[in-house]
A tleap script that builds the chain and sets N, CA, C and O, in Angstrom:
source leaprc.protein.ff14SB
mol = sequence {
  NMET ALA SER VAL ARG HIE PHE THR CYS VAL
  SER CYS PRO ILE GLY CYS GLU LEU ASP VAL
  ALA VAL ASP ASP GLU GLY ALA VAL ALA SER
  VAL ALA GLY ASN THR CYS LYS ARG GLY ILE
  THR TYR ALA ILE ASP GLU VAL THR ASP PRO
  LYS ARG VAL LEU THR SER LEU VAL ARG VAL
  ASP GLY ARG THR MET PRO ALA SER VAL ARG
  SER ALA SER ALA VAL PRO LYS ALA LEU ILE
  PRO ASP CYS ILE GLU ALA LEU ARG SER VAL
  ASP ILE MET PRO PRO VAL ARG ILE GLY ASP
  VAL VAL LEU ALA ASN VAL CYS GLY THR GLY
  VAL ASP VAL ILE ALA THR ARG ASN MET CASP
}
set mol.1.N position { 81.087 116.150 105.221 }
set mol.1.CA position { 80.725 114.505 105.458 }
set mol.1.C position { 81.820 113.224 105.472 }
set mol.1.O position { 82.025 112.772 104.345 }
set mol.2.N position { 82.493 112.622 106.468 }
set mol.2.CA position { 83.571 112.186 106.296 }
set mol.2.C position { 82.999 111.024 105.661 }
set mol.2.O position { 81.891 110.620 105.310 }
set mol.3.N position { 84.212 110.647 105.656 }
set mol.3.CA position { 83.748 108.955 104.745 }
set mol.3.C position { 85.035 108.070 106.095 }
set mol.3.O position { 85.875 108.504 106.884 }
set mol.4.N position { 84.500 106.634 105.698 }
set mol.4.CA position { 86.206 105.569 106.118 }
set mol.4.C position { 85.906 104.993 105.375 }
set mol.4.O position { 84.812 104.700 104.892 }
set mol.5.N position { 87.670 104.562 105.041 }
set mol.5.CA position { 87.791 103.348 104.167 }
set mol.5.C position { 88.976 102.506 104.601 }
set mol.5.O position { 90.111 102.817 104.961 }
set mol.6.N position { 88.586 101.773 104.509 }
set mol.6.CA position { 88.530 100.072 105.190 }
set mol.6.C position { 89.862 99.154 104.168 }
set mol.6.O position { 89.789 99.025 102.946 }
set mol.7.N position { 90.689 98.763 104.798 }
set mol.7.CA position { 91.780 98.286 103.799 }
set mol.7.C position { 92.846 97.493 105.038 }
set mol.7.O position { 92.939 97.922 106.188 }
set mol.8.N position { 93.573 96.305 104.530 }
set mol.8.CA position { 94.114 95.495 105.278 }
set mol.8.C position { 96.170 95.929 105.167 }
set mol.8.O position { 96.903 95.695 104.207 }
set mol.9.N position { 96.622 96.700 106.744 }
set mol.9.CA position { 97.707 96.836 106.180 }
set mol.9.C position { 98.760 96.154 106.194 }
set mol.9.O position { 99.110 95.702 107.284 }
set mol.10.N position { 99.574 95.875 105.004 }
set mol.10.CA position { 100.406 95.398 104.915 }
set mol.10.C position { 101.992 95.560 105.445 }
set mol.10.O position { 102.911 94.819 105.096 }
set mol.11.N position { 102.132 96.942 106.568 }
set mol.11.CA position { 103.430 96.458 106.745 }
set mol.11.C position { 104.384 95.919 107.719 }
set mol.11.O position { 105.491 96.355 108.036 }
set mol.12.N position { 103.427 94.378 108.341 }
set mol.12.CA position { 104.194 93.324 108.745 }
set mol.12.C position { 103.124 92.058 108.628 }
set mol.12.O position { 101.946 91.942 108.290 }
set mol.13.N position { 103.822 91.472 108.934 }
set mol.13.CA position { 102.947 90.092 109.001 }
set mol.13.C position { 101.156 89.853 109.191 }
set mol.13.O position { 100.239 89.382 108.517 }
set mol.14.N position { 101.357 90.572 110.698 }
set mol.14.CA position { 99.692 90.612 111.163 }
set mol.14.C position { 98.704 90.983 110.426 }
set mol.14.O position { 97.576 90.982 110.919 }
set mol.15.N position { 98.930 91.423 108.945 }
set mol.15.CA position { 97.862 92.263 108.281 }
set mol.15.C position { 96.276 93.138 109.478 }
set mol.15.O position { 95.122 92.712 109.524 }
set mol.16.N position { 96.564 93.766 109.872 }
set mol.16.CA position { 95.371 94.289 110.663 }
set mol.16.C position { 94.850 95.206 109.515 }
set mol.16.O position { 95.330 95.827 108.567 }
set mol.17.N position { 93.019 94.869 110.351 }
set mol.17.CA position { 91.954 95.290 109.286 }
set mol.17.C position { 91.840 96.883 109.847 }
set mol.17.O position { 91.400 97.034 110.986 }
set mol.18.N position { 92.109 97.706 109.303 }
set mol.18.CA position { 92.214 99.177 109.272 }
set mol.18.C position { 90.876 99.753 108.897 }
set mol.18.O position { 90.230 99.415 107.905 }
set mol.19.N position { 90.514 100.679 109.809 }
set mol.19.CA position { 89.179 101.707 109.433 }
set mol.19.C position { 89.793 103.250 109.702 }
set mol.19.O position { 89.852 103.843 110.779 }
set mol.20.N position { 90.362 103.843 107.975 }
set mol.20.CA position { 90.672 105.078 108.527 }
set mol.20.C position { 89.179 105.906 107.680 }
set mol.20.O position { 88.720 105.730 106.552 }
set mol.21.N position { 88.785 106.742 108.704 }
set mol.21.CA position { 88.548 108.057 108.382 }
set mol.21.C position { 88.723 109.416 107.670 }
set mol.21.O position { 88.856 110.253 108.563 }
set mol.22.N position { 88.760 109.778 106.927 }
set mol.22.CA position { 88.675 110.799 105.962 }
set mol.22.C position { 87.599 111.984 106.001 }
set mol.22.O position { 86.435 112.142 105.635 }
set mol.23.N position { 88.670 112.790 106.683 }
set mol.23.CA position { 87.768 114.641 106.588 }
set mol.23.C position { 86.878 114.368 105.038 }
set mol.23.O position { 86.741 113.366 104.337 }
set mol.24.N position { 86.329 115.920 104.916 }
set mol.24.CA position { 86.111 116.513 103.737 }
set mol.24.C position { 86.986 116.678 102.747 }
set mol.24.O position { 86.791 116.389 101.567 }
set mol.25.N position { 88.236 117.276 103.351 }
set mol.25.CA position { 89.603 117.753 102.518 }
set mol.25.C position { 90.080 116.488 102.010 }
set mol.25.O position { 90.676 116.520 100.933 }
set mol.26.N position { 89.954 115.601 102.477 }
set mol.26.CA position { 91.468 114.114 102.005 }
set mol.26.C position { 92.126 113.967 103.149 }
set mol.26.O position { 93.107 113.225 103.188 }
set mol.27.N position { 91.660 114.700 104.340 }
set mol.27.CA position { 92.765 114.405 105.278 }
set mol.27.C position { 92.460 113.358 106.258 }
set mol.27.O position { 91.285 113.237 106.607 }
set mol.28.N position { 93.622 112.354 106.897 }
set mol.28.CA position { 93.091 111.639 107.442 }
set mol.28.C position { 92.998 112.238 109.294 }
set mol.28.O position { 93.798 112.642 110.139 }
set mol.29.N position { 91.012 111.889 109.168 }
set mol.29.CA position { 91.039 112.005 111.220 }
set mol.29.C position { 91.287 110.873 111.773 }
set mol.29.O position { 91.916 111.132 112.799 }
set mol.30.N position { 91.143 109.727 111.670 }
set mol.30.CA position { 91.688 108.492 112.729 }
set mol.30.C position { 91.740 107.361 111.788 }
set mol.30.O position { 91.213 107.205 110.686 }
set mol.31.N position { 92.685 106.440 112.661 }
set mol.31.CA position { 92.927 105.625 112.138 }
set mol.31.C position { 92.563 104.095 113.552 }
set mol.31.O position { 92.829 103.884 114.736 }
set mol.32.N position { 92.028 103.588 112.723 }
set mol.32.CA position { 91.478 102.437 113.930 }
set mol.32.C position { 91.588 101.064 113.493 }
set mol.32.O position { 91.413 100.891 112.287 }
set mol.33.N position { 91.863 99.948 114.274 }
set mol.33.CA position { 92.510 98.155 114.007 }
set mol.33.C position { 93.591 98.608 113.662 }
set mol.33.O position { 93.638 98.621 112.432 }
set mol.34.N position { 94.506 98.997 114.122 }
set mol.34.CA position { 96.249 98.389 114.055 }
set mol.34.C position { 96.723 98.229 115.101 }
set mol.34.O position { 96.115 98.626 116.095 }
set mol.35.N position { 97.827 97.665 115.199 }
set mol.35.CA position { 98.212 96.720 116.458 }
set mol.35.C position { 99.742 97.518 116.776 }
set mol.35.O position { 100.449 97.353 117.770 }
set mol.36.N position { 99.925 98.164 115.941 }
set mol.36.CA position { 101.061 98.845 116.154 }
set mol.36.C position { 101.103 100.035 115.796 }
set mol.36.O position { 100.063 100.602 115.462 }
set mol.37.N position { 102.371 100.711 115.784 }
set mol.37.CA position { 102.365 102.278 115.205 }
set mol.37.C position { 102.931 102.588 113.794 }
set mol.37.O position { 102.924 103.690 113.245 }
set mol.38.N position { 103.475 101.297 113.253 }
set mol.38.CA position { 103.321 100.940 111.524 }
set mol.38.C position { 102.029 101.354 111.151 }
set mol.38.O position { 101.924 102.320 110.395 }
set mol.39.N position { 100.983 100.743 111.586 }
set mol.39.CA position { 99.472 100.166 111.024 }
set mol.39.C position { 99.247 102.133 110.775 }
set mol.39.O position { 98.897 102.628 109.704 }
set mol.40.N position { 99.534 102.880 111.958 }
set mol.40.CA position { 98.973 104.264 111.554 }
set mol.40.C position { 99.796 105.271 109.955 }
set mol.40.O position { 99.444 106.098 109.114 }
set mol.41.N position { 100.963 104.526 110.324 }
set mol.41.CA position { 101.396 104.974 109.322 }
set mol.41.C position { 101.134 104.965 107.508 }
set mol.41.O position { 100.988 105.790 106.606 }
set mol.42.N position { 101.179 103.739 107.648 }
set mol.42.CA position { 100.825 102.877 106.618 }
set mol.42.C position { 99.287 103.658 106.030 }
set mol.42.O position { 99.108 104.302 104.996 }
set mol.43.N position { 98.270 103.288 107.188 }
set mol.43.CA position { 97.203 104.236 106.748 }
set mol.43.C position { 97.100 105.872 106.105 }
set mol.43.O position { 96.204 106.178 105.318 }
set mol.44.N position { 97.933 106.648 106.469 }
set mol.44.CA position { 98.131 107.666 106.635 }
set mol.44.C position { 98.817 107.906 105.254 }
set mol.44.O position { 98.674 108.862 104.492 }
set mol.45.N position { 99.735 106.598 105.102 }
set mol.45.CA position { 100.589 107.029 103.366 }
set mol.45.C position { 99.832 106.027 102.467 }
set mol.45.O position { 100.388 105.735 101.409 }
set mol.46.N position { 98.813 105.542 102.703 }
set mol.46.CA position { 97.849 105.102 101.925 }
set mol.46.C position { 96.656 105.823 101.411 }
set mol.46.O position { 96.110 105.528 100.347 }
set mol.47.N position { 96.329 106.633 102.081 }
set mol.47.CA position { 95.757 107.858 102.162 }
set mol.47.C position { 96.001 108.797 100.835 }
set mol.47.O position { 95.640 109.028 99.681 }
set mol.48.N position { 96.926 109.171 101.933 }
set mol.48.CA position { 97.681 110.644 101.221 }
set mol.48.C position { 98.087 110.578 100.119 }
set mol.48.O position { 97.683 111.324 99.227 }
set mol.49.N position { 99.384 109.248 99.876 }
set mol.49.CA position { 99.898 109.140 99.068 }
set mol.49.C position { 100.460 108.255 98.947 }
set mol.49.O position { 101.621 108.299 99.354 }
set mol.50.N position { 99.880 106.763 98.228 }
set mol.50.CA position { 99.850 105.549 98.069 }
set mol.50.C position { 100.838 105.314 97.428 }
set mol.50.O position { 101.012 106.133 96.525 }
set mol.51.N position { 102.147 103.946 97.551 }
set mol.51.CA position { 103.135 103.850 96.862 }
set mol.51.C position { 103.176 102.487 96.810 }
set mol.51.O position { 102.783 101.790 97.745 }
set mol.52.N position { 103.559 102.110 95.934 }
set mol.52.CA position { 103.828 100.579 95.609 }
set mol.52.C position { 105.275 100.109 95.124 }
set mol.52.O position { 105.660 100.897 94.260 }
set mol.53.N position { 106.337 98.977 95.403 }
set mol.53.CA position { 107.121 98.968 94.624 }
set mol.53.C position { 106.829 97.792 93.250 }
set mol.53.O position { 106.177 96.748 93.211 }
set mol.54.N position { 107.693 98.572 92.141 }
set mol.54.CA position { 107.799 98.364 91.110 }
set mol.54.C position { 107.908 96.820 90.684 }
set mol.54.O position { 108.213 96.367 91.787 }
set mol.55.N position { 107.881 96.105 90.139 }
set mol.55.CA position { 108.533 94.926 89.304 }
set mol.55.C position { 108.092 94.860 87.271 }
set mol.55.O position { 107.165 95.456 86.722 }
set mol.56.N position { 108.797 94.236 86.823 }
set mol.56.CA position { 109.017 93.941 85.655 }
set mol.56.C position { 110.348 93.532 85.128 }
set mol.56.O position { 111.413 93.249 85.676 }
set mol.57.N position { 109.901 93.597 83.741 }
set mol.57.CA position { 111.128 93.265 82.967 }
set mol.57.C position { 111.674 93.762 81.977 }
set mol.57.O position { 110.961 94.293 81.126 }
set mol.58.N position { 113.296 93.719 81.797 }
set mol.58.CA position { 113.650 94.641 80.585 }
set mol.58.C position { 114.942 93.916 79.685 }
set mol.58.O position { 115.708 93.161 80.284 }
set mol.59.N position { 115.068 94.096 78.718 }
set mol.59.CA position { 115.791 93.860 77.958 }
set mol.59.C position { 116.966 93.261 77.670 }
set mol.59.O position { 117.828 94.029 77.243 }
set mol.60.N position { 117.367 91.738 77.808 }
set mol.60.CA position { 118.665 92.119 77.925 }
set mol.60.C position { 119.633 91.812 76.466 }
set mol.60.O position { 119.453 90.794 75.798 }
set mol.61.N position { 120.668 92.863 76.108 }
set mol.61.CA position { 121.202 92.574 74.923 }
set mol.61.C position { 121.794 91.690 74.644 }
set mol.61.O position { 122.677 91.313 75.414 }
set mol.62.N position { 121.518 90.918 73.280 }
set mol.62.CA position { 121.837 89.723 72.967 }
set mol.62.C position { 121.101 88.507 73.356 }
set mol.62.O position { 121.171 87.637 72.488 }
set mol.63.N position { 120.555 88.246 74.190 }
set mol.63.CA position { 119.497 87.549 74.678 }
set mol.63.C position { 117.778 87.601 74.300 }
set mol.63.O position { 117.156 88.644 74.096 }
set mol.64.N position { 117.120 86.028 74.263 }
set mol.64.CA position { 115.534 86.644 74.062 }
set mol.64.C position { 115.188 86.506 75.728 }
set mol.64.O position { 114.006 86.167 75.776 }
set mol.65.N position { 115.487 86.572 76.493 }
set mol.65.CA position { 115.451 86.301 77.502 }
set mol.65.C position { 115.335 87.601 78.814 }
set mol.65.O position { 116.264 87.838 79.587 }
set mol.66.N position { 114.396 88.110 78.825 }
set mol.66.CA position { 114.326 89.272 79.307 }
set mol.66.C position { 115.340 89.072 81.034 }
set mol.66.O position { 115.690 87.954 81.412 }
set mol.67.N position { 115.617 90.207 81.755 }
set mol.67.CA position { 115.959 90.300 83.079 }
set mol.67.C position { 114.729 91.026 84.253 }
set mol.67.O position { 114.069 92.064 84.196 }
set mol.68.N position { 114.784 90.333 84.899 }
set mol.68.CA position { 113.829 90.450 85.826 }
set mol.68.C position { 114.395 92.133 87.038 }
set mol.68.O position { 115.561 92.253 87.414 }
set mol.69.N position { 113.679 92.803 87.278 }
set mol.69.CA position { 113.440 93.861 88.184 }
set mol.69.C position { 112.525 94.596 89.230 }
set mol.69.O position { 111.323 94.455 89.004 }
set mol.70.N position { 112.767 95.154 90.039 }
set mol.70.CA position { 112.080 95.609 91.045 }
set mol.70.C position { 112.813 97.083 91.023 }
set mol.70.O position { 113.901 97.406 90.548 }
set mol.71.N position { 111.710 97.943 91.786 }
set mol.71.CA position { 112.068 98.908 92.278 }
set mol.71.C position { 113.271 98.827 93.858 }
set mol.71.O position { 113.111 97.867 94.611 }
set mol.72.N position { 114.359 99.858 94.191 }
set mol.72.CA position { 115.126 99.551 95.413 }
set mol.72.C position { 113.842 99.880 96.362 }
set mol.72.O position { 113.747 99.045 97.262 }
set mol.73.N position { 112.973 100.741 96.388 }
set mol.73.CA position { 111.939 100.852 96.988 }
set mol.73.C position { 110.836 101.149 97.040 }
set mol.73.O position { 110.682 99.993 97.433 }
set mol.74.N position { 109.739 101.607 97.039 }
set mol.74.CA position { 108.503 101.827 97.022 }
set mol.74.C position { 108.688 102.866 95.835 }
set mol.74.O position { 109.713 103.413 95.428 }
set mol.75.N position { 107.711 102.940 95.519 }
set mol.75.CA position { 107.387 104.371 93.788 }
set mol.75.C position { 105.988 105.052 94.224 }
set mol.75.O position { 105.134 104.373 94.794 }
set mol.76.N position { 105.722 106.860 93.840 }
set mol.76.CA position { 104.262 107.112 94.261 }
set mol.76.C position { 103.449 105.744 92.848 }
set mol.76.O position { 103.779 105.387 91.718 }
set mol.77.N position { 102.293 105.397 93.822 }
set mol.77.CA position { 101.477 104.631 93.039 }
set mol.77.C position { 101.201 105.392 91.449 }
set mol.77.O position { 101.279 104.613 90.499 }
set mol.78.N position { 100.997 106.348 91.239 }
set mol.78.CA position { 100.393 107.618 90.113 }
set mol.78.C position { 101.391 107.053 89.137 }
set mol.78.O position { 101.068 106.706 88.001 }
set mol.79.N position { 102.959 106.949 89.750 }
set mol.79.CA position { 103.859 107.532 88.854 }
set mol.79.C position { 104.257 105.542 87.896 }
set mol.79.O position { 104.738 105.444 86.767 }
set mol.80.N position { 103.881 104.367 88.764 }
set mol.80.CA position { 103.971 103.596 88.246 }
set mol.80.C position { 103.635 103.478 86.483 }
set mol.80.O position { 104.665 103.164 85.887 }
set mol.81.N position { 102.819 103.603 85.855 }
set mol.81.CA position { 102.682 103.785 84.395 }
set mol.81.C position { 103.722 104.547 83.966 }
set mol.81.O position { 104.260 104.043 82.980 }
set mol.82.N position { 104.327 105.804 84.410 }
set mol.82.CA position { 105.760 106.384 83.175 }
set mol.82.C position { 106.954 105.054 83.870 }
set mol.82.O position { 107.637 104.437 83.053 }
set mol.83.N position { 107.050 104.828 84.931 }
set mol.83.CA position { 108.197 103.807 85.268 }
set mol.83.C position { 107.792 102.824 84.610 }
set mol.83.O position { 108.502 101.935 85.081 }
set mol.84.N position { 107.394 102.525 84.137 }
set mol.84.CA position { 106.803 100.961 83.304 }
set mol.84.C position { 107.350 101.874 82.003 }
set mol.84.O position { 108.086 101.269 81.223 }
set mol.85.N position { 107.161 102.763 81.814 }
set mol.85.CA position { 107.145 103.494 79.750 }
set mol.85.C position { 108.529 103.797 80.371 }
set mol.85.O position { 109.330 103.610 79.456 }
set mol.86.N position { 108.922 104.019 81.025 }
set mol.86.CA position { 110.347 104.396 81.160 }
set mol.86.C position { 111.674 103.473 80.470 }
set mol.86.O position { 112.627 103.714 79.729 }
set mol.87.N position { 110.857 101.742 81.519 }
set mol.87.CA position { 111.984 100.912 81.553 }
set mol.87.C position { 111.575 100.151 80.143 }
set mol.87.O position { 112.092 99.037 80.059 }
set mol.88.N position { 110.829 100.495 79.130 }
set mol.88.CA position { 110.831 100.252 77.961 }
set mol.88.C position { 112.095 100.450 77.383 }
set mol.88.O position { 112.730 99.414 77.187 }
set mol.89.N position { 112.688 101.621 77.022 }
set mol.89.CA position { 113.729 102.295 76.596 }
set mol.89.C position { 114.701 101.441 76.963 }
set mol.89.O position { 115.443 101.242 76.002 }
set mol.90.N position { 115.160 100.610 78.307 }
set mol.90.CA position { 116.567 100.411 78.735 }
set mol.90.C position { 116.406 98.690 77.605 }
set mol.90.O position { 115.510 98.089 77.013 }
set mol.91.N position { 118.153 98.507 77.897 }
set mol.91.CA position { 118.259 97.714 77.316 }
set mol.91.C position { 119.849 97.319 78.258 }
set mol.91.O position { 120.684 98.205 78.442 }
set mol.92.N position { 119.972 96.449 78.570 }
set mol.92.CA position { 121.068 96.012 79.386 }
set mol.92.C position { 122.228 95.238 79.137 }
set mol.92.O position { 121.849 94.619 78.143 }
set mol.93.N position { 123.254 94.891 79.334 }
set mol.93.CA position { 124.336 94.161 78.845 }
set mol.93.C position { 124.873 93.492 79.601 }
set mol.93.O position { 125.210 94.030 80.656 }
set mol.94.N position { 125.174 92.097 79.404 }
set mol.94.CA position { 125.361 91.211 80.590 }
set mol.94.C position { 126.714 91.408 81.006 }
set mol.94.O position { 127.240 92.430 80.565 }
set mol.95.N position { 127.190 90.905 81.518 }
set mol.95.CA position { 126.274 90.011 82.758 }
set mol.95.C position { 125.767 90.800 84.153 }
set mol.95.O position { 126.406 91.481 84.955 }
set mol.96.N position { 124.433 90.444 84.106 }
set mol.96.CA position { 124.065 91.117 85.365 }
set mol.96.C position { 123.856 90.332 86.651 }
set mol.96.O position { 123.602 89.131 86.732 }
set mol.97.N position { 124.004 91.212 87.651 }
set mol.97.CA position { 124.193 90.636 88.791 }
set mol.97.C position { 123.256 91.508 89.618 }
set mol.97.O position { 123.170 92.736 89.609 }
set mol.98.N position { 122.232 90.176 90.689 }
set mol.98.CA position { 120.919 90.950 91.618 }
set mol.98.C position { 121.871 92.196 92.406 }
set mol.98.O position { 123.007 92.025 92.848 }
set mol.99.N position { 121.276 93.164 92.440 }
set mol.99.CA position { 121.490 94.328 92.496 }
set mol.99.C position { 122.019 95.466 92.110 }
set mol.99.O position { 122.339 96.562 92.571 }
set mol.100.N position { 122.013 94.871 91.114 }
set mol.100.CA position { 122.765 96.134 89.772 }
set mol.100.C position { 121.741 97.257 89.555 }
set mol.100.O position { 120.583 96.842 89.550 }
set mol.101.N position { 121.839 98.162 89.432 }
set mol.101.CA position { 121.048 99.527 88.937 }
set mol.101.C position { 120.839 99.287 87.510 }
set mol.101.O position { 121.846 99.421 86.814 }
set mol.102.N position { 119.775 98.970 86.934 }
set mol.102.CA position { 119.458 98.980 86.071 }
set mol.102.C position { 118.859 100.534 85.490 }
set mol.102.O position { 119.275 101.183 84.531 }
set mol.103.N position { 117.847 100.822 86.347 }
set mol.103.CA position { 117.292 102.560 86.028 }
set mol.103.C position { 118.093 103.254 87.139 }
set mol.103.O position { 118.287 102.571 88.145 }
set mol.104.N position { 118.631 104.608 87.118 }
set mol.104.CA position { 118.871 105.018 88.367 }
set mol.104.C position { 117.911 106.311 88.513 }
set mol.104.O position { 117.959 107.081 87.553 }
set mol.105.N position { 117.051 106.660 89.568 }
set mol.105.CA position { 116.445 107.524 89.580 }
set mol.105.C position { 115.333 107.504 88.922 }
set mol.105.O position { 114.992 108.625 88.545 }
set mol.106.N position { 114.367 106.334 88.528 }
set mol.106.CA position { 113.163 106.432 87.737 }
set mol.106.C position { 112.377 107.657 87.724 }
set mol.106.O position { 111.812 108.014 88.757 }
set mol.107.N position { 112.297 108.272 86.748 }
set mol.107.CA position { 111.094 109.249 87.103 }
set mol.107.C position { 111.514 110.328 88.295 }
set mol.107.O position { 110.993 110.765 89.321 }
set mol.108.N position { 112.460 110.463 87.739 }
set mol.108.CA position { 112.663 111.660 88.988 }
set mol.108.C position { 112.060 111.419 90.613 }
set mol.108.O position { 111.679 112.256 91.432 }
set mol.109.N position { 112.131 110.190 90.689 }
set mol.109.CA position { 111.276 109.639 92.420 }
set mol.109.C position { 112.899 109.621 93.036 }
set mol.109.O position { 112.961 110.281 94.073 }
set mol.110.N position { 113.710 109.249 92.784 }
set mol.110.CA position { 115.595 108.765 93.304 }
set mol.110.C position { 115.271 107.701 94.259 }
set mol.110.O position { 115.522 107.685 95.464 }
set mol.111.N position { 114.597 106.694 93.452 }
set mol.111.CA position { 114.555 105.489 93.456 }
set mol.111.C position { 114.881 104.677 92.199 }
set mol.111.O position { 114.483 104.805 91.041 }
set mol.112.N position { 115.846 103.678 92.849 }
set mol.112.CA position { 116.582 102.656 91.380 }
set mol.112.C position { 116.094 101.535 91.302 }
set mol.112.O position { 115.936 100.751 92.238 }
set mol.113.N position { 115.745 101.334 89.887 }
set mol.113.CA position { 115.238 100.129 89.665 }
set mol.113.C position { 117.038 99.001 89.339 }
set mol.113.O position { 118.056 99.128 88.659 }
set mol.114.N position { 116.510 98.077 90.248 }
set mol.114.CA position { 117.487 96.845 90.205 }
set mol.114.C position { 117.332 95.480 89.550 }
set mol.114.O position { 116.230 94.960 89.376 }
set mol.115.N position { 118.463 94.937 89.201 }
set mol.115.CA position { 117.937 93.825 89.086 }
set mol.115.C position { 118.002 92.268 90.138 }
set mol.115.O position { 118.676 92.054 91.146 }
set mol.116.N position { 116.960 91.320 89.370 }
set mol.116.CA position { 116.413 90.587 90.828 }
set mol.116.C position { 116.725 89.359 90.441 }
set mol.116.O position { 115.988 88.498 90.920 }
set mol.117.N position { 117.732 88.908 89.597 }
set mol.117.CA position { 117.962 87.944 88.584 }
set mol.117.C position { 119.300 87.988 88.035 }
set mol.117.O position { 119.531 88.940 87.290 }
set mol.118.N position { 120.708 86.725 88.358 }
set mol.118.CA position { 121.921 86.989 87.829 }
set mol.118.C position { 121.533 86.049 86.743 }
set mol.118.O position { 120.971 84.956 86.680 }
set mol.119.N position { 122.241 87.216 85.611 }
set mol.119.CA position { 122.203 86.727 83.897 }
set mol.119.C position { 123.637 86.548 83.628 }
set mol.119.O position { 124.290 87.551 83.916 }
set mol.120.N position { 124.287 85.607 83.182 }
set mol.120.CA position { 125.756 85.728 82.895 }
set mol.120.C position { 125.801 86.184 81.034 }
set mol.120.O position { 126.880 86.360 80.468 }
savepdb mol mol.pdb
quit
């Protein structure tokens, strides 16, 4: 018996309301409600392998204020707790510039964690 999942697409500013039919094996059978092809891709990814951009803070050596960081692209949602744990051991040295790689290839995802704030 197939099920239908409902969610809002975040691929573009339109925010289409998607209906995604999922078969008994967990595969996407159909996508409805999208106005562009990105909606189809988003729906399939969200059902089969959801990903999120990670945002967090890391310690800066000699400072009380941490540096804000984010993943350069989305990482698998299931790995977010492991990525956060990996960032706990990071202690960066100033100066820090926006875009500096703080942690390369976080948890083997191929995605770097980068600084989002300058700190002198």
